[in-house]
C-alpha positions in Angstrom: 148.2 121.3 111.6 145.4 118.8 111.4 144.4 117.5 107.9 141.4 115.5 106.7 142.0 113.7 103.4 139.4 112.7 100.9 140.1 110.3 98.0 142.9 107.8 97.3 143.0 104.3 98.5 146.6 104.0 99.5 148.2 107.2 100.8 150.9 105.9 103.1 153.8 107.6 101.3 151.9 110.9 101.2 150.9 110.5 104.8 154.6 110.0 105.8 155.7 113.0 103.8 153.0 115.2 105.5 153.9 113.9 109.0 157.6 114.8 108.4 156.5 118.4 107.6 154.5 118.7 110.8 151.0 117.8 109.5 148.8 115.4 111.4 146.3 113.2 109.4 143.2 113.0 111.6 140.9 111.3 109.1 141.2 109.7 105.7 138.1 108.9 103.7 138.6 107.0 100.4 135.3 108.2 98.9 134.6 104.8 97.3 131.6 103.8 99.4 128.1 105.2 98.9 127.8 106.3 102.5 130.8 108.6 102.1 128.5 111.1 100.2 127.2 112.4 103.5 130.3 112.2 105.6 131.1 115.1 107.9 134.4 116.9 108.1 135.8 116.9 111.7 135.5 120.2 113.4 139.2 120.2 114.5 140.5 120.1 110.9 142.7 122.9 109.8 143.0 121.8 106.2 141.0 119.5 103.9 142.9 117.8 101.0 140.8 116.4 98.2 142.5 114.0 95.7 140.4 114.8 92.7 141.3 111.8 90.6 139.7 109.4 93.1 136.3 110.9 94.0 133.2 111.8 92.1 131.7 115.2 91.5 128.9 115.0 93.9 131.2 114.1 96.8 133.6 116.8 95.8 130.8 119.4 95.8 129.6 118.2 99.2 133.1 118.5 100.7 133.6 122.0 99.2 130.3 123.1 100.6 130.9 121.7 104.1 134.4 123.1 104.3 133.2 126.5 103.3 130.5 126.3 106.0 133.1 125.4 108.6 135.6 128.0 107.3 138.3 125.3 106.6 140.8 125.8 103.8 140.4 123.2 101.1 143.1 122.0 98.6 142.2 120.1 95.5 145.1 118.1 94.1 146.1 115.0 92.1 147.2 112.1 94.2 150.9 112.6 93.9 153.3 114.1 96.4 154.7 116.6 93.8 151.3 118.1 93.1 150.3 118.3 96.8 153.7 119.7 97.9 153.5 122.6 95.5 150.0 123.5 96.9 150.9 123.3 100.6 154.2 125.1 100.4 
């Protein structure tokens, strides 16, 4: 399953945990730069994960709208493995 992740600067541990469970991270966008507000979600994404404690509301709304338009499932989570694991299980 291909995942696009928004938010969080350092997600190496989460990335490793996801890879061990058969997920493949195709793109990670930190959301810190101003040009990230208009970033597009890759078409081959099966899942979008948004770490809500690291992005602003306008980017979050943009991601939600784009994912709905593409028909991609979106998960909103804190940037911790325990929070994310309960949502993807």
